[in-house]
TORZA-128408 format. One record per residue: residue number from 1; residue in three letters; x, y, z of N, C-alpha, C in turn. Coordinates in nm, 4 decimals. Layout:
resi,resn,nu,nv,nw,cau,cav,caw,cu,cv,cw
NUM,ALA,X,Y,Z,X,Y,Z,X,Y,Z
...
***
This chain:
resi,resn,nu,nv,nw,cau,cav,caw,cu,cv,cw
1,MET,0.0846,-0.1186,0.0000,0.0000,0.0000,0.0000,0.0883,0.1237,0.0000
2,ALA,0.0440,0.2308,-0.0662,0.1220,0.3540,-0.0778,0.1343,0.4231,0.0576
3,ARG,0.2393,0.5017,0.0700,0.2643,0.5729,0.1944,0.1512,0.6718,0.2235
4,GLY,0.0961,0.6703,0.3452,-0.0079,0.7639,0.3851,-0.1465,0.7264,0.3355
5,GLN,-0.1604,0.6196,0.2601,-0.2905,0.5817,0.2064,-0.3519,0.4756,0.2963
6,GLN,-0.4784,0.4916,0.3304,-0.5472,0.3973,0.4166,-0.6608,0.3330,0.3386
7,LEU,-0.7060,0.2171,0.3912,-0.8141,0.1463,0.3233,-0.9460,0.2222,0.3306
8,GLU,-0.9663,0.3037,0.4360,-1.0920,0.3768,0.4519,-1.1025,0.4966,0.3590
9,THR,-0.9909,0.5426,0.3053,-0.9894,0.6614,0.2207,-0.9993,0.6207,0.0741
10,PRO,-1.1016,0.6714,0.0029,-1.1111,0.6404,-0.1397,-0.9898,0.6957,-0.2146
11,LEU,-0.9541,0.6290,-0.3226,-0.8370,0.6691,-0.3993,-0.8514,0.8100,-0.4553
12,GLY,-0.9699,0.8457,-0.5011,-0.9906,0.9765,-0.5624,-0.9615,1.0902,-0.4669
13,ARG,-1.0008,1.0771,-0.3412,-0.9800,1.1846,-0.2449,-0.8326,1.2028,-0.2129
14,ALA,-0.7629,1.0952,-0.1921,-0.6214,1.1053,-0.1563,-0.5418,1.1655,-0.2717
15,SER,-0.5746,1.1254,-0.3936,-0.4984,1.1773,-0.5070,-0.5279,1.3253,-0.5294
16,ARG,-0.6540,1.3705,-0.5081,-0.6859,1.5121,-0.5236,-0.6142,1.5960,-0.4193
17,ARG,-0.6125,1.5453,-0.2972,-0.5498,1.6204,-0.1903,-0.4003,1.6349,-0.2170
18,SER,-0.3351,1.5266,-0.2549,-0.1917,1.5349,-0.2795,-0.1636,1.6204,-0.4035
19,SER,-0.2546,1.6188,-0.4994,-0.2375,1.7025,-0.6190,-0.2462,1.8500,-0.5820
20,ALA,-0.3432,1.8850,-0.4973,-0.3567,2.0249,-0.4547,-0.2353,2.0675,-0.3733
21,GLU,-0.1885,1.9795,-0.2842,-0.0700,2.0117,-0.2056,0.0506,2.0258,-0.2969
22,SER,0.0589,1.9398,-0.3965,0.1705,1.9435,-0.4900,0.1693,2.0730,-0.5705
23,LYS,0.0495,2.1151,-0.6171,0.0389,2.2396,-0.6940,0.0773,2.3588,-0.6073
24,ASP,0.0321,2.3565,-0.4818,0.0636,2.4666,-0.3926,0.2136,2.4705,-0.3623
25,ARG,0.2713,2.3546,-0.3412,0.4150,2.3478,-0.3155,0.4924,2.3990,-0.4369
26,PHE,0.4498,2.3572,-0.5557,0.5164,2.4032,-0.6781,0.4971,2.5538,-0.6959
27,GLY,0.3780,2.6029,-0.6650,0.3509,2.7466,-0.6747,0.4395,2.8262,-0.5795
28,ARG,0.4539,2.7770,-0.4570,0.5426,2.8458,-0.3627,0.6868,2.8430,-0.4132
29,PHE,0.7262,2.7292,-0.4741,0.8614,2.7179,-0.5296,0.8825,2.8204,-0.6409
30,THR,0.7835,2.8345,-0.7293,0.7979,2.9314,-0.8388,0.8070,3.0733,-0.7854
31,GLU,0.7300,3.1035,-0.6809,0.7385,3.2367,-0.6219,0.8751,3.2589,-0.5589
32,TRP,0.9291,3.1553,-0.4951,1.0622,3.1671,-0.4352,1.1659,3.1943,-0.5439
33,ILE,1.1565,3.1210,-0.6561,1.2497,3.1405,-0.7677,1.2366,3.2830,-0.8219
34,ALA,1.1144,3.3277,-0.8426,1.0927,3.4617,-0.8981,1.1484,3.5682,-0.8043
35,ARG,1.1245,3.5511,-0.6733,1.1799,3.6477,-0.5780,1.3319,3.6433,-0.5781
36,ALA,1.3891,3.5225,-0.5836,1.5356,3.5085,-0.5800,1.5996,3.5673,-0.7050
37,MET,1.5350,3.5490,-0.8218,1.5936,3.5990,-0.9460,1.5850,3.7499,-0.9564
38,GLY,1.5031,3.8098,-0.8788,1.4882,3.9549,-0.8844,1.5772,4.0276,-0.7858
39,THR,1.6763,3.9596,-0.7293,1.7608,4.0232,-0.6285,1.8987,4.0561,-0.6854
40,PRO,1.9635,4.1551,-0.6292,2.1014,4.1855,-0.6704,2.1969,4.0680,-0.6423
41,MET,2.1677,3.9912,-0.5372,2.2527,3.8767,-0.5040,2.2518,3.7749,-0.6178
42,PHE,2.1341,3.7482,-0.6746,2.1264,3.6535,-0.7863,2.2098,3.7036,-0.9045
43,LEU,2.1962,3.8308,-0.9359,2.2732,3.8874,-1.0479,2.4239,3.8802,-1.0204
44,ALA,2.4624,3.9039,-0.8968,2.6044,3.8960,-0.8618,2.6551,3.7524,-0.8746
45,ILE,2.5772,3.6560,-0.8266,2.6184,3.5153,-0.8358,2.6250,3.4712,-0.9822
46,LEU,2.5273,3.5091,-1.0625,2.5281,3.4733,-1.2048,2.6480,3.5365,-1.2759
47,THR,2.6771,3.6602,-1.2416,2.7937,3.7273,-1.3013,2.9231,3.6564,-1.2616
48,LEU,2.9364,3.6214,-1.1345,3.0560,3.5487,-1.0887,3.0671,3.4122,-1.1564
49,PHE,2.9527,3.3456,-1.1734,2.9526,3.2166,-1.2417,3.0041,3.2318,-1.3847
50,CYS,2.9545,3.3314,-1.4557,2.9979,3.3541,-1.5946,3.1461,3.3919,-1.6004
51,ILE,3.1913,3.4752,-1.5085,3.3331,3.5141,-1.5053,3.4201,3.3915,-1.4776
52,ALA,3.3777,3.3079,-1.3821,3.4542,3.1867,-1.3505,3.4574,3.0933,-1.4717
53,TRP,3.3443,3.0773,-1.5388,3.3364,2.9915,-1.6582,3.4322,3.0418,-1.7658
54,LEU,3.4215,3.1711,-1.7927,3.5070,3.2296,-1.8966,3.6553,3.2199,-1.8579
55,ALA,3.6849,3.2476,-1.7324,3.8243,3.2416,-1.6877,3.8775,3.0989,-1.6964
56,TRP,3.7996,3.0026,-1.6513,3.8437,2.8632,-1.6552,3.8712,2.8187,-1.7986
57,ASN,3.7780,2.8486,-1.8879,3.7902,2.8025,-2.0259,3.8847,2.8872,-2.1098
58,THR,3.9368,2.9961,-2.0515,4.0358,3.0776,-2.1212,4.1761,3.0550,-2.0642
59,LEU,4.1879,3.0491,-1.9329,4.3180,3.0463,-1.8678,4.3662,2.9060,-1.8288
60,ALA,4.2746,2.8117,-1.8148,4.3140,2.6764,-1.7732,4.3893,2.6065,-1.8857
61,PRO,4.4691,2.5031,-1.8520,4.5375,2.4256,-1.9573,4.4355,2.3681,-2.0558
62,SER,4.4743,2.3519,-2.1784,4.3844,2.3063,-2.2859,4.3182,2.1741,-2.2528
63,SER,4.3856,2.0871,-2.1845,4.3272,1.9558,-2.1536,4.2146,1.9658,-2.0501
64,LEU,4.2112,2.0721,-1.9672,4.1075,2.0888,-1.8646,3.9902,2.1746,-1.9117
65,ARG,4.0021,2.2396,-2.0250,3.8933,2.3241,-2.0753,3.7819,2.2375,-2.1327
66,PHE,3.6552,2.2785,-2.1088,3.5405,2.2051,-2.1627,3.4560,2.2897,-2.2569
67,ASP,3.4896,2.4166,-2.2721,3.4164,2.5059,-2.3616,3.5195,2.5986,-2.4261
68,SER,3.5264,2.5980,-2.5546,3.6348,2.6734,-2.6194,3.5906,2.8134,-2.6592
69,ALA,3.6825,2.9050,-2.6481,3.6575,3.0432,-2.6886,3.6439,3.0523,-2.8398
70,SER,3.7089,2.9614,-2.9117,3.7014,2.9660,-3.0583,3.5610,2.9368,-3.1088
71,ASN,3.4850,2.8592,-3.0320,3.3457,2.8312,-3.0697,3.2486,2.9303,-3.0062
72,GLY,3.2989,3.0325,-2.9409,3.2119,3.1357,-2.8823,3.1490,3.0912,-2.7513
73,PHE,3.2181,3.0041,-2.6792,3.1672,2.9529,-2.5518,3.0245,2.8994,-2.5685
74,THR,3.0133,2.8050,-2.6567,2.8836,2.7466,-2.6910,2.8150,2.6852,-2.5692
75,ALA,2.8910,2.6147,-2.4867,2.8304,2.5496,-2.3692,2.7754,2.6537,-2.2726
76,LEU,2.8477,2.7641,-2.2513,2.7989,2.8715,-2.1631,2.6712,2.9321,-2.2199
77,THR,2.6688,2.9543,-2.3498,2.5490,3.0091,-2.4137,2.4306,2.9152,-2.3956
78,LEU,2.4557,2.7850,-2.4141,2.3478,2.6878,-2.3944,2.3018,2.6851,-2.2491
79,MET,2.3950,2.6927,-2.1543,2.3585,2.6926,-2.0117,2.2723,2.8153,-1.9777
80,LEU,2.3138,2.9313,-2.0256,2.2364,3.0536,-1.9979,2.1005,3.0500,-2.0678
81,SER,2.0950,2.9940,-2.1870,1.9664,2.9805,-2.2568,1.8746,2.8849,-2.1821
82,LEU,1.9310,2.7755,-2.1322,1.8513,2.6799,-2.0545,1.7981,2.7452,-1.9274
83,GLN,1.8849,2.8200,-1.8603,1.8418,2.8900,-1.7384,1.7306,2.9884,-1.7708
84,ALA,1.7430,3.0628,-1.8781,1.6410,3.1609,-1.9171,1.5115,3.0929,-1.9593
85,SER,1.5243,2.9782,-2.0281,1.4027,2.9096,-2.0739,1.3231,2.8532,-1.9562
86,TYR,1.3895,2.8214,-1.8474,1.3167,2.7774,-1.7276,1.2737,2.8958,-1.6417
87,ALA,1.3528,3.0000,-1.6387,1.3224,3.1145,-1.5528,1.1964,3.1874,-1.5983
88,ALA,1.1818,3.2076,-1.7268,1.0672,3.2847,-1.7770,0.9334,3.2214,-1.7393
89,PRO,0.9110,3.0910,-1.7652,0.7821,3.0342,-1.7252,0.7618,3.0311,-1.5736
90,LEU,0.8695,3.0092,-1.4983,0.8553,3.0094,-1.3525,0.8145,3.1474,-1.3023
91,ILE,0.8731,3.2502,-1.3597,0.8357,3.3864,-1.3212,0.6909,3.4151,-1.3604
92,LEU,0.6491,3.3700,-1.4783,0.5102,3.3898,-1.5209,0.4131,3.3155,-1.4298
93,LEU,0.4482,3.1940,-1.3896,0.3627,3.1204,-1.2955,0.3503,3.1943,-1.1635
94,ALA,0.4610,3.2470,-1.1143,0.4572,3.3237,-0.9895,0.3704,3.4485,-1.0058
95,GLN,0.3798,3.5144,-1.1202,0.2970,3.6329,-1.1444,0.1490,3.5956,-1.1517
96,ASN,0.1188,3.4797,-1.2127,-0.0212,3.4345,-1.2192,-0.0761,3.4092,-1.0796
97,ARG,0.0049,3.3473,-0.9937,-0.0401,3.3247,-0.8558,-0.0639,3.4579,-0.7854
98,GLN,0.0252,3.5530,-0.8075,0.0084,3.6841,-0.7452,-0.1165,3.7526,-0.7999
99,ASP,-0.1413,3.7401,-0.9297,-0.2633,3.7969,-0.9891,-0.3876,3.7349,-0.9268
100,ASP,-0.3849,3.6037,-0.9055,-0.4992,3.5370,-0.8424,-0.5220,3.5906,-0.7014
101,ARG,-0.4133,3.6052,-0.6264,-0.4259,3.6592,-0.4903,-0.4776,3.8026,-0.4949
102,ASP,-0.4278,3.8815,-0.5894,-0.4746,4.0199,-0.6019,-0.6225,4.0243,-0.6372
103,ARG,-0.6658,3.9346,-0.7269,-0.8069,3.9289,-0.7650,-0.8947,3.8974,-0.6434
104,VAL,-0.8525,3.8012,-0.5640,-0.9278,3.7655,-0.4437,-0.9314,3.8843,-0.3476
105,GLN,-0.8176,3.9509,-0.3304,-0.8105,4.0661,-0.2409,-0.9001,4.1793,-0.2901
106,ILE,-0.9002,4.2026,-0.4204,-0.9851,4.3082,-0.4771,-1.1329,4.2740,-0.4553
107,GLU,-1.1691,4.1481,-0.4745,-1.3080,4.1066,-0.4527,-1.3478,4.1249,-0.3061
108,GLN,-1.2585,4.0883,-0.2148,-1.2875,4.1069,-0.0726,-1.2991,4.2549,-0.0390
109,ASP,-1.2125,4.3378,-0.0971,-1.2209,4.4820,-0.0743,-1.3517,4.5386,-0.1285
110,ARG,-1.3934,4.4897,-0.2456,-1.5196,4.5369,-0.3045,-1.6375,4.4994,-0.2151
111,GLN,-1.6367,4.3744,-0.1666,-1.7452,4.3310,-0.0785,-1.7460,4.4121,0.0512
112,ARG,-1.6279,4.4382,0.1049,-1.6186,4.5173,0.2276,-1.6697,4.6589,0.2029
113,ALA,-1.6351,4.7156,0.0877,-1.6822,4.8505,0.0537,-1.8341,4.8527,0.0384
114,GLU,-1.8905,4.7479,-0.0223,-2.0367,4.7402,-0.0362,-2.1033,4.7323,0.1005
115,ARG,-2.0455,4.6505,0.1900,-2.1027,4.6405,0.3253,-2.0927,4.7742,0.3974
116,ASN,-1.9785,4.8418,0.3835,-1.9631,4.9726,0.4477,-2.0623,5.0731,0.3928
117,LEU,-2.0827,5.0701,0.2617,-2.1797,5.1609,0.2000,-2.3206,5.1311,0.2509
118,ALA,-2.3564,5.0034,0.2558,-2.4892,4.9658,0.3050,-2.5058,5.0075,0.4511
119,ASP,-2.4015,4.9862,0.5311,-2.4081,5.0275,0.6718,-2.4219,5.1785,0.6839
120,THR,-2.3472,5.2512,0.6023,-2.3528,5.3971,0.6063,-2.4911,5.4464,0.5651
121,GLU,-2.5469,5.3871,0.4582,-2.6813,5.4268,0.4150,-2.7844,5.3948,0.5226
122,TYR,-2.7712,5.2797,0.5869,-2.8637,5.2429,0.6943,-2.8551,5.3436,0.8083
123,LEU,-2.7313,5.3769,0.8489,-2.7141,5.4728,0.9575,-2.7683,5.6097,0.9196
124,ALA,-2.7500,5.6496,0.7940,-2.8029,5.7789,0.7487,-2.9556,5.7791,0.7560
125,ARG,-3.0168,5.6688,0.7129,-3.1638,5.6598,0.7220,-3.2102,5.6638,0.8672
126,GLU,-3.1365,5.5985,0.9551,-3.1729,5.5989,1.0974,-3.1606,5.7398,1.1560
127,VAL,-3.0552,5.8125,1.1181,-3.0384,5.9494,1.1673,-3.1528,6.0360,1.1186
128,VAL,-3.1901,6.0224,0.9916,-3.3023,6.1003,0.9375,-3.4311,6.0645,1.0109
129,ALA,-3.4526,5.9347,1.0358,-3.5739,5.8930,1.1073,-3.5754,5.9507,1.2487
130,LEU,-3.4607,5.9514,1.3147,-3.4541,6.0106,1.4489,-3.4832,6.1601,1.4452
131,ARG,-3.4262,6.2288,1.3472,-3.4529,6.3725,1.3347,-3.6009,6.3984,1.3109
132,MET,-3.6614,6.3186,1.2244,-3.8039,6.3366,1.1950,-3.8885,6.3096,1.3192
133,SER,-3.8535,6.2055,1.3945,-3.9330,6.1763,1.5142,-3.9142,6.2847,1.6194
134,ILE,-3.7929,6.3416,1.6292,-3.7709,6.4523,1.7230,-3.8523,6.5733,1.6792
135,ASP,-3.8545,6.6020,1.5485,-3.9357,6.7131,1.4970,-4.0829,6.6896,1.5266
136,ASP,-4.1291,6.5664,1.5035,-4.2696,6.5346,1.5316,-4.3004,6.5512,1.6795
137,MET,-4.2066,6.5091,1.7642,-4.2296,6.5217,1.9078,-4.2368,6.6676,1.9492
138,THR,-4.1510,6.7509,1.8952,-4.1554,6.8931,1.9309,-4.2826,6.9569,1.8778
139,LYS,-4.3259,6.9186,1.7574,-4.4517,6.9718,1.7046,-4.5681,6.9234,1.7892
140,GLU,-4.5621,6.7977,1.8328,-4.6697,6.7420,1.9152,-4.6745,6.8125,2.0486
141,VAL,-4.5606,6.8399,2.1072,-4.5583,6.9114,2.2346,-4.6175,7.0492,2.2164
142,MET,-4.5787,7.1149,2.1079,-4.6334,7.2479,2.0840,-4.7825,7.2397,2.0576
143,SER,-4.8309,7.1433,1.9875,-4.9739,7.1349,1.9606,-5.0492,7.0983,2.0880
144,ARG,-4.9897,7.0196,2.1740,-5.0533,6.9906,2.3031,-5.0667,7.1183,2.3845
145,GLU,-4.9587,7.1968,2.3859,-4.9626,7.3234,2.4597,-5.0693,7.4152,2.4018
146,THR,-5.0714,7.4229,2.2708,-5.1725,7.5068,2.2052,-5.3125,7.4563,2.2393
147,PHE,-5.3301,7.3245,2.2358,-5.4598,7.2647,2.2666,-5.4995,7.2949,2.4112
148,ARG,-5.4049,7.2845,2.5009,-5.4334,7.3145,2.6423,-5.4725,7.4614,2.6598
149,GLN,-5.4021,7.5504,2.5917,-5.4357,7.6936,2.6020,-5.5755,7.7195,2.5485
150,GLU,-5.6099,7.6549,2.4373,-5.7435,7.6716,2.3799,-5.8497,7.6187,2.4757
151,LEU,-5.8229,7.5039,2.5367,-5.9183,7.4487,2.6336,-5.9357,7.5422,2.7531
152,ARG,-5.8249,7.5945,2.8014,-5.8342,7.6888,2.9136,-5.9167,7.8118,2.8744
153,ALA,-5.8920,7.8609,2.7556,-5.9669,7.9790,2.7109,-6.1158,7.9469,2.7012
154,LEU,-6.1518,7.8296,2.6507,-6.2926,7.7897,2.6409,-6.3540,7.7710,2.7796
155,LEU,-6.2788,7.7097,2.8687,-6.3297,7.6920,3.0053,-6.3510,7.8253,3.0741
156,ASP,-6.2578,7.9169,3.0533,-6.2743,8.0507,3.1115,-6.3992,8.1183,3.0562
157,GLU,-6.4218,8.1045,2.9282,-6.5390,8.1653,2.8659,-6.6664,8.1014,2.9201
158,LEU,-6.6650,7.9680,2.9364,-6.7824,7.9005,2.9937,-6.8050,7.9425,3.1381
159,ASP,-6.6980,7.9562,3.2114,-6.7120,8.0012,3.3510,-6.7728,8.1409,3.3573
160,ARG,-6.7323,8.2277,3.2659,-6.7876,8.3628,3.2640,-6.9356,8.3609,3.2304
161,ARG,-6.9771,8.2725,3.1454,-7.1185,8.2634,3.1084,-7.2009,8.2097,3.2247
162,ASP,-7.1405,8.1140,3.2958,-7.2149,8.0517,3.4051,-7.2216,8.1402,3.5294
163,GLN,-7.1383,8.2338,3.5404,-7.1400,8.3193,3.6593,-7.2617,8.4133,3.6518
164,PRO,-7.3392,8.4153,3.7627,-7.4570,8.5031,3.7612,-7.4172,8.6510,3.7723
165,SER,-7.4727,8.7260,3.6882,-7.4547,8.8701,3.6988,-7.5946,8.9293,3.6947
166,GLY,-7.6240,9.0268,3.7574,-7.7539,9.0912,3.7759,-7.8605,9.0468,3.6790
167,ASP,-7.8760,9.1115,3.5661,-7.9833,9.0886,3.4720,-7.9603,8.9628,3.3918
168,ASP,-7.8399,8.9281,3.3719,-7.8104,8.8124,3.2884,-7.8546,8.6832,3.3534
169,SER,-7.8594,8.6769,3.4852,-7.8914,8.5520,3.5518,-8.0363,8.5152,3.5273
170,GLU,-8.1307,8.6135,3.5224,-8.2683,8.5811,3.4966,-8.2891,8.5375,3.3522
171,GLU,-8.2224,8.6024,3.2604,-8.2364,8.5659,3.1219,-8.1769,8.4274,3.0984
172,ASN,-8.0688,8.4014,3.1634,-8.0047,8.2713,3.1481,-8.0919,8.1606,3.2033
173,SER,-8.1648,8.1861,3.3132,-8.2500,8.0846,3.3713,-8.3707,8.0603,3.2831
174,ASP,-8.4240,8.1628,3.2100,-8.5355,8.1439,3.1192,-8.4944,8.0605,2.9986
175,HIS,-8.3765,8.0799,2.9544,-8.3305,8.0081,2.8365,-8.3015,7.8630,2.8670
176,ARG,-8.2831,7.8330,2.9899,-8.2447,7.6961,3.0235,-8.3614,7.6105,3.0295
***
């Protein structure tokens, strides 16, 4: 039985999981390569490598040389071409992963902005509703006061009518 595989686990699940882990591991590797190739240290090491190659194949005894200057250092050219042919796709893969992460981040930022906008609009509506209810309450208080004053004025007028005064009391009793 394969390492880490159990009888209870279907084959499809184990292979998908290891495939996803493998892709992620490879993606992290490509990002590491892309970051490493973009450093001054990488350029310095590559330059030293080329200088050492050229020096060895120029200054070493003829029997120890493996790349001749007369052929234009063909092996060095092939080595650098091979390095470039692998570096370019690895850098592109790393950029694609970064683009995916940026896309996810942008989507999360957009959703957060939408939630903030909705919250802000809700709070604005609540503030307006509070202002309107405060205005209504002040108008209601004023109308209650006005109503009370009107009632007092009517009661005073009724009291004046009901109070007996000389001639008016007899006329008032006839009308009743």
